[in-house]
C-alpha positions as CSV (number, residue, x, y, z in Angstrom):
1,X,0.0,0.0,0.0
2,X,2.9,2.4,0.8
3,X,4.5,1.7,-2.6
4,X,1.2,2.2,-4.3
5,X,0.6,5.6,-2.5
6,X,4.1,6.7,-3.4
7,X,3.6,5.9,-7.1
8,X,0.2,7.7,-7.1
9,X,1.6,10.8,-5.5
10,X,4.7,10.9,-7.8
11,X,2.3,10.7,-10.8
12,X,0.7,14.1,-9.9
13,X,1.7,17.2,-11.9
14,X,2.0,20.8,-10.8
15,X,-0.5,23.3,-12.3
16,X,0.9,26.5,-13.6
17,X,-1.4,29.3,-12.6
18,X,0.5,32.0,-14.5
19,X,3.7,33.9,-15.1
20,X,4.1,37.6,-15.6
21,X,6.6,40.5,-15.4
22,X,6.1,42.8,-12.5
23,X,7.2,46.3,-11.3
24,X,8.8,44.7,-8.3
25,X,12.4,46.1,-7.9
26,X,13.8,43.1,-6.1
27,X,15.9,42.0,-9.0
28,X,17.6,45.4,-9.0
29,X,17.7,46.3,-5.3
30,X,18.9,42.8,-4.3
31,X,21.0,42.3,-7.4
32,X,22.9,39.1,-8.3
33,X,25.3,38.7,-11.3
34,X,26.2,35.7,-13.4
35,X,29.7,34.3,-14.0
36,X,30.5,37.0,-16.5
37,X,29.5,39.7,-14.0
38,X,26.2,40.5,-15.8
39,X,23.1,41.2,-13.8
40,X,20.5,38.5,-13.6
41,X,16.7,38.5,-13.8
42,X,14.7,37.2,-10.8
43,X,11.9,34.7,-11.0
44,X,9.8,34.6,-7.8
45,X,8.3,31.1,-7.8
46,X,5.2,30.9,-5.5
47,X,5.0,27.3,-4.5
48,X,3.9,26.1,-1.1
49,X,6.3,23.1,-0.9
50,X,9.6,22.6,0.8
51,X,12.7,20.9,-0.6
52,X,12.2,22.1,-4.2
53,X,15.0,22.1,-6.7
54,X,15.4,24.3,-9.8
55,X,17.4,23.5,-12.9
56,X,18.3,25.7,-15.9
57,X,20.4,28.8,-16.1
58,X,20.1,29.3,-12.4
59,X,22.6,31.4,-10.4
60,X,22.6,29.9,-6.9
61,X,21.7,30.0,-4.1
62,X,17.9,29.7,-4.4
63,X,16.3,31.5,-1.4
64,X,13.0,30.6,0.2
65,X,11.2,33.7,1.5
66,X,7.7,33.8,2.9
67,X,6.1,31.1,0.6
68,X,8.1,31.8,-2.5
69,X,11.4,30.8,-4.0
70,X,13.7,33.5,-5.3
71,X,15.4,32.0,-8.4
72,X,18.0,34.2,-10.2
73,X,18.5,33.4,-13.8
74,X,20.9,34.6,-16.5
75,X,19.8,37.0,-19.3
76,X,17.9,35.3,-22.1
77,X,16.9,32.2,-20.1
78,X,13.8,30.6,-21.7
79,X,12.9,27.7,-19.4
80,X,13.0,26.4,-15.9
81,X,12.8,22.8,-14.6
82,X,11.4,22.2,-11.2
83,X,11.5,18.9,-9.2
84,X,10.6,17.8,-5.7
85,X,13.7,16.6,-3.7
86,X,11.8,15.0,-0.9
87,X,12.1,11.3,0.0
88,X,8.6,10.8,-1.3
89,X,8.1,13.5,-4.0
90,X,4.6,15.1,-4.1
91,X,4.8,16.0,-7.8
92,X,6.7,14.9,-10.9
93,X,9.4,17.1,-12.4
94,X,7.9,20.1,-14.2
95,X,9.3,21.8,-17.3
96,X,8.2,25.4,-17.8
97,X,8.8,27.2,-21.1
98,X,8.5,31.0,-20.5
99,X,7.4,31.6,-24.1
100,X,4.1,29.9,-23.3
101,X,3.4,32.9,-21.0
102,X,4.5,35.6,-23.5
103,X,8.1,35.9,-22.1
104,X,10.7,35.3,-24.8
105,X,13.6,35.4,-22.4
106,X,14.6,36.6,-18.9
107,X,15.7,40.2,-18.9
108,X,18.4,41.5,-16.5
109,X,17.2,43.3,-13.4
110,X,13.6,42.4,-14.2
111,X,11.4,40.5,-11.7
112,X,8.9,37.9,-12.7
113,X,6.1,36.1,-10.7
114,X,5.6,32.4,-11.4
115,X,2.7,30.9,-9.5
116,X,2.4,27.1,-9.2
117,X,-0.3,25.0,-7.6
118,X,0.4,21.7,-5.9
119,X,-1.6,18.5,-6.7
120,X,-4.6,18.2,-4.5
121,X,-3.2,15.0,-2.8
122,X,0.1,16.8,-1.9
123,X,0.7,16.8,1.9
124,X,4.3,17.9,1.9
125,X,3.7,21.4,3.3
126,X,2.6,22.0,6.9
127,X,0.4,25.0,7.2
128,X,-1.1,27.1,10.1
129,X,-3.9,29.6,10.3
130,X,-2.9,33.2,11.1
131,X,-5.4,35.8,12.3
132,X,-4.3,39.5,12.5
133,X,-6.6,41.8,14.5
134,X,-5.8,45.4,13.9
135,X,-7.1,48.9,14.5
136,X,-8.2,51.2,13.0
137,X,-10.5,48.9,11.1
138,X,-9.9,50.7,7.8
139,X,-6.2,50.0,7.8
140,X,-4.6,48.1,4.9
141,X,-2.6,45.0,5.5
142,X,0.3,43.7,3.3
143,X,1.2,40.1,4.2
144,X,4.1,38.5,2.4
145,X,3.6,41.2,-0.3
146,X,-0.1,40.3,-0.8
147,X,-2.6,43.0,-0.1
148,X,-5.5,42.4,2.3
149,X,-8.5,44.6,3.2
150,X,-10.6,43.5,6.1
151,X,-12.6,45.3,8.7
152,X,-10.1,45.1,11.6
153,X,-9.4,41.4,11.0
154,X,-7.8,39.2,8.4
155,X,-7.3,35.5,8.3
156,X,-4.9,33.4,6.2
157,X,-3.6,29.9,6.0
158,X,0.1,30.0,5.4
159,X,3.1,27.5,5.2
160,X,5.1,27.0,8.4
161,X,7.9,29.6,8.6
162,X,8.5,33.3,8.8
163,X,6.0,35.7,7.3
164,X,6.3,39.5,7.1
165,X,3.4,42.0,7.5
166,X,2.9,45.7,7.2
167,X,-0.2,47.5,8.5
168,X,-0.9,51.1,7.4
169,X,-3.6,53.7,7.6
170,X,-4.0,57.4,6.9
171,X,-3.0,59.5,9.9
172,X,-1.3,56.6,11.8
173,X,2.2,55.4,12.2
174,X,2.8,52.2,10.1
175,X,3.3,48.9,12.0
176,X,5.6,46.3,10.5
177,X,6.8,43.0,11.9
178,X,7.4,39.3,11.4
179,X,5.5,36.3,12.7
180,X,6.8,32.8,12.9
181,X,4.4,29.9,12.3
182,X,5.4,26.5,13.7
183,X,2.5,24.3,12.7
184,X,0.7,24.4,16.0
185,X,-2.7,25.8,17.0
186,X,-4.0,28.8,15.0
187,X,-1.9,31.9,15.7
188,X,-3.4,35.3,16.6
189,X,-1.6,38.7,16.8
190,X,-3.0,42.1,17.5
191,X,-1.7,45.5,16.2
192,X,-3.1,48.9,17.3
193,X,-1.6,51.7,15.1
194,X,-0.5,54.9,16.9
195,X,-1.9,58.2,15.7
196,X,0.6,60.6,14.3
197,X,1.3,63.8,16.1
198,X,-0.3,66.7,14.3
199,X,2.1,69.4,13.3
200,X,0.9,73.0,13.5
201,X,-0.4,74.2,10.2
202,X,1.9,76.4,8.1
203,X,0.6,79.8,7.4
204,X,-0.1,80.2,3.7
205,X,1.9,82.8,1.8
206,X,0.3,84.9,-0.8
207,X,3.3,84.9,-3.1
208,X,6.2,82.7,-3.9
209,X,9.6,84.1,-3.0
210,X,11.6,84.7,-6.1
211,X,15.1,85.5,-4.6
212,X,17.3,83.0,-2.7
213,X,17.1,83.3,1.1
214,X,20.8,83.5,2.1
215,X,20.6,82.3,5.8
216,X,20.6,78.5,6.0
217,X,18.0,76.9,8.3
218,X,19.1,75.9,11.8
219,X,19.1,72.2,10.8
220,X,21.6,72.6,8.0
221,X,25.3,72.2,8.7
222,X,26.9,75.6,9.6
223,X,29.7,74.8,7.2
224,X,27.6,74.2,4.1
225,X,27.3,77.9,3.1
226,X,24.5,76.9,0.8
227,X,22.0,79.5,-0.5
228,X,18.5,78.3,0.4
229,X,15.3,79.4,-1.4
230,X,12.1,78.8,0.4
231,X,9.0,78.3,-1.8
232,X,5.4,77.9,-0.6
233,X,2.5,76.3,-2.4
234,X,-1.0,76.0,-1.0
235,X,0.3,76.6,2.5
236,X,3.2,74.1,2.3
237,X,6.8,75.3,2.3
238,X,9.9,73.6,1.0
239,X,13.5,74.5,0.4
240,X,15.7,74.4,-2.7
241,X,19.5,74.4,-2.3
242,X,21.7,76.2,-4.8
243,X,24.4,74.0,-6.2
244,X,27.3,76.0,-7.8
245,X,28.4,74.5,-11.1
246,X,31.7,72.7,-11.5
247,X,33.5,69.7,-12.9
248,X,33.6,66.3,-11.1
249,X,34.4,62.7,-11.8
250,X,31.1,60.7,-12.2
251,X,30.8,57.0,-11.6
252,X,33.1,54.4,-10.0
253,X,35.6,56.6,-8.3
254,X,38.0,55.2,-5.7
255,X,35.8,56.5,-2.9
256,X,33.1,54.2,-4.0
257,X,35.2,51.2,-3.0
258,X,35.1,47.7,-4.4
259,X,31.3,47.6,-4.5
260,X,31.2,49.6,-7.8
261,X,29.1,47.8,-10.4
262,X,29.9,47.5,-14.2
263,X,27.3,50.1,-15.1
264,X,29.1,52.7,-12.9
265,X,32.1,52.4,-15.2
266,X,34.0,54.0,-16.8
267,X,34.4,57.0,-14.4
268,X,34.3,60.1,-16.5
269,X,34.6,63.9,-16.2
270,X,31.3,65.9,-16.2
271,X,30.9,69.7,-16.1
272,X,27.6,71.1,-14.9
273,X,26.1,74.6,-14.8
274,X,24.7,76.0,-11.5
275,X,21.3,74.7,-10.5
276,X,19.1,74.2,-7.5
277,X,17.9,70.9,-6.0
278,X,15.5,70.0,-3.2
279,X,16.9,70.1,0.3
280,X,14.8,67.0,0.9
281,X,12.8,64.4,-1.0
282,X,9.3,65.6,-1.9
283,X,7.2,64.9,1.2
284,X,3.7,63.5,1.3
285,X,2.4,66.9,2.6
286,X,3.8,68.7,-0.5
287,X,2.5,66.1,-2.9
288,X,-0.9,66.3,-1.4
289,X,-0.9,70.1,-1.5
290,X,-0.3,69.9,-5.2
291,X,-2.2,66.8,-6.3
292,X,-5.0,66.6,-3.7
293,X,-4.2,63.0,-2.7
294,X,-1.5,60.9,-1.2
295,X,-0.6,57.6,-3.0
296,X,2.0,56.5,-0.4
297,X,1.8,53.1,1.3
298,X,3.6,54.2,4.5
299,X,1.7,57.3,5.4
300,X,3.4,60.2,7.3
301,X,3.1,63.9,6.5
302,X,6.9,64.5,6.7
303,X,7.8,61.2,5.1
304,X,8.9,61.1,1.5
305,X,6.1,60.4,-1.0
306,X,6.3,57.0,-2.6
307,X,4.4,54.7,-5.0
308,X,4.7,57.4,-7.7
309,X,5.7,56.6,-11.2
310,X,8.0,58.7,-13.4
311,X,4.9,59.7,-15.3
312,X,3.1,60.7,-12.0
313,X,6.1,62.9,-11.2
314,X,5.8,64.7,-14.5
315,X,2.1,65.4,-13.8
316,X,3.0,66.6,-10.3
317,X,5.7,68.9,-11.6
318,X,3.4,70.3,-14.3
319,X,0.8,71.2,-11.7
320,X,3.5,72.6,-9.3
321,X,4.8,74.9,-12.1
322,X,1.3,76.1,-12.8
323,X,0.8,77.0,-9.1
324,X,4.2,78.7,-8.6
325,X,5.1,80.1,-12.0
326,X,8.4,78.3,-11.7
327,X,10.2,75.7,-13.9
328,X,10.7,72.7,-11.7
329,X,11.8,69.4,-13.1
330,X,13.5,66.2,-12.1
331,X,17.3,66.3,-11.8
332,X,19.4,64.8,-14.5
333,X,21.4,61.8,-13.3
334,X,24.7,63.9,-13.4
335,X,23.1,66.7,-11.4
336,X,21.8,64.1,-8.9
337,X,25.2,62.5,-8.4
338,X,27.1,65.8,-8.2
339,X,24.8,67.1,-5.5
340,X,24.9,63.7,-3.6
341,X,28.7,63.9,-3.6
342,X,28.7,67.4,-2.1
343,X,29.2,69.4,-5.3
344,X,32.3,71.7,-5.1
345,X,32.5,71.1,-1.4
346,X,32.8,67.3,-1.8
347,X,35.0,65.4,0.7
348,X,35.0,62.2,-1.4
349,X,32.6,60.2,0.9
350,X,31.2,56.8,-0.1
351,X,27.7,57.9,0.8
352,X,26.1,61.3,0.6
353,X,27.7,63.1,3.5
354,X,29.7,60.4,5.3
355,X,31.6,57.2,5.0
356,X,29.4,55.9,7.8
357,X,26.0,54.9,6.5
358,X,24.3,55.3,9.9
359,X,25.2,59.0,9.9
360,X,23.3,60.0,6.8
361,X,20.9,57.3,5.6
362,X,17.8,55.3,6.6
363,X,18.9,51.9,5.2
364,X,18.7,48.3,6.2
365,X,21.4,48.9,8.7
366,X,19.4,51.6,10.4
367,X,15.7,50.9,9.9
368,X,15.6,47.1,10.7
369,X,13.1,46.8,7.9
370,X,10.7,49.2,9.5
371,X,10.0,51.5,6.5
372,X,10.5,55.1,5.5
373,X,11.3,57.8,8.0
374,X,10.6,61.6,8.2
375,X,13.0,63.6,6.0
376,X,15.8,65.6,7.7
377,X,16.2,63.2,10.6
378,X,19.7,62.2,9.5
379,X,22.8,64.3,9.0
380,X,23.0,66.4,5.8
381,X,25.8,66.3,3.3
382,X,28.4,68.9,2.6
383,X,25.8,71.1,0.8
384,X,23.1,70.8,3.5
385,X,21.1,68.3,1.5
386,X,19.3,65.4,3.3
387,X,18.6,61.8,2.5
388,X,20.4,61.5,-0.8
389,X,21.5,58.1,0.5
390,X,18.6,55.9,1.7
391,X,15.0,56.5,2.7
392,X,13.5,56.2,-0.8
393,X,14.9,55.8,-4.3
394,X,14.6,58.9,-6.4
395,X,13.6,59.3,-10.0
396,X,15.9,61.1,-12.4
397,X,15.0,62.8,-15.7
398,X,17.3,60.6,-17.8
399,X,16.8,57.4,-19.6
400,X,19.1,54.6,-18.4
401,X,22.2,53.8,-20.5
402,X,25.9,52.9,-20.5
403,X,28.5,55.5,-19.6
404,X,31.1,56.9,-22.0
405,X,34.7,57.6,-21.1
406,X,34.6,61.0,-22.8
407,X,34.2,64.3,-20.9
408,X,30.7,65.8,-21.0
409,X,29.0,69.1,-20.3
410,X,25.4,69.1,-18.9
411,X,24.7,65.6,-20.1
412,X,21.0,64.7,-20.5
413,X,21.4,60.9,-20.8
414,X,20.5,58.7,-23.8
415,X,18.1,60.0,-26.4
416,X,16.2,56.8,-26.5
417,X,15.3,53.9,-24.2
418,X,12.4,52.4,-22.3
419,X,13.5,52.8,-18.7
420,X,14.4,55.8,-16.5
421,X,17.1,56.2,-13.9
422,X,16.6,55.8,-10.1
423,X,19.2,56.9,-7.6
424,X,20.1,56.9,-3.9
425,X,19.0,53.6,-2.4
426,X,16.1,53.1,0.1
427,X,15.3,52.1,3.6
428,X,15.1,48.4,2.6
429,X,18.5,48.3,1.0
430,X,22.0,47.5,2.3
431,X,24.7,50.2,2.4
432,X,26.3,49.3,-1.0
433,X,23.1,50.2,-2.8
434,X,23.0,53.7,-1.1
435,X,26.4,54.8,-2.5
436,X,26.5,58.0,-4.4
437,X,27.3,56.4,-7.7
438,X,25.0,53.3,-7.5
439,X,22.5,53.2,-10.4
440,X,19.1,51.6,-10.8
441,X,16.3,51.9,-13.3
442,X,12.5,51.3,-13.7
443,X,9.9,51.6,-16.4
444,X,8.2,55.1,-16.3
445,X,4.9,53.5,-15.2
446,X,6.5,51.6,-12.3
447,X,5.2,52.4,-8.8
448,X,6.7,50.9,-5.6
449,X,6.7,51.7,-1.9
450,X,10.4,52.3,-2.3
451,X,10.5,55.0,-5.0
452,X,9.9,58.8,-4.7
453,X,11.4,62.0,-6.1
454,X,13.4,65.2,-5.5
455,X,12.9,68.5,-7.3
456,X,15.3,70.5,-9.3
457,X,15.4,73.7,-11.4
């Protein structure tokens, strides 16, 4: 009977629910390269089974995270073979051809979702019921990257192991944590969000100041000497820092250490004219003052806005310019890096303002995975600019492309291309991704809880 059961189970096949590309930045923010140093694509295989093996153009190791396997694959890979490595396999080996799902080949730094369903007779995975009670009842719950909306309570049956959750609501501090399921009795946890302290409203100005305000705010370094212009729109004020033009070396300079990636090379000379850049990332308060809504997942009036696409940023800037009569835009990639390095006052730091990541950035090393933080709560760089390392990634105006070794003046990036540059690293990234020269990209329609913007003119 045991032999018959084993043969019956081994005869079952996995069902493929679907495979698709996503706007998930995991392949870029947690990058892995192949044997030639080229970046891989990432296939997130959602399969509730332990001891699963993957064959094909796979760059090991394969990680198991919250009910899904992270399988890094080389550029152009067209298929993946999956088999159960248990003593009594619950499914036969499965051969998946990506072209069957409209994917001609894995692209570097692109993330894909592949969802597989176990045979109904499979019993290899131990599960446990999890109930999360939360308040306020209108909060949104993100459990293992899946969105839930309940009325103060959600329930899910999950594989044994660690599972991450985020609970967010307008006007409340976001709660984030991890729960470990061990296969015992149903597990219950309770989270009560804390209301945010309400800052005093800012008095609305009738006009927008047109001349730079020379004194720096108290929070800016006394040595920065930066000219600060304060601008107010619909009662919300923000500062722009003047960056004196100059020539600098862009890319993988010695100060960036051995972490420099291939797309940061070759280092090259760039000359820029004088411009102004945001003292901070655009906050949720400023975005809402212009757009009338707040798309951010992790709400907080003085936190950076996120979940905004490059196209959303263009709409925001267009409306901001109409309200102020100014000519705001996103910074070019060169302007962004020059400002992050401290402009003409640069001291050659690895990160924006320090060689110690904890001084200047909200990153994995300083947030413990707890999300964004209020702007201006870390040390500024040499120019008095905040959070150019960490907190959220920032859109640049440029399309993404390879560097040239030739000297350039006011470069605008490639004239064609389908993706736009992101810079600065985020709260969920390790230090190496928050370096001043590190580069990332995303499609103009991409929206994530890790990506925001900084203004320039």
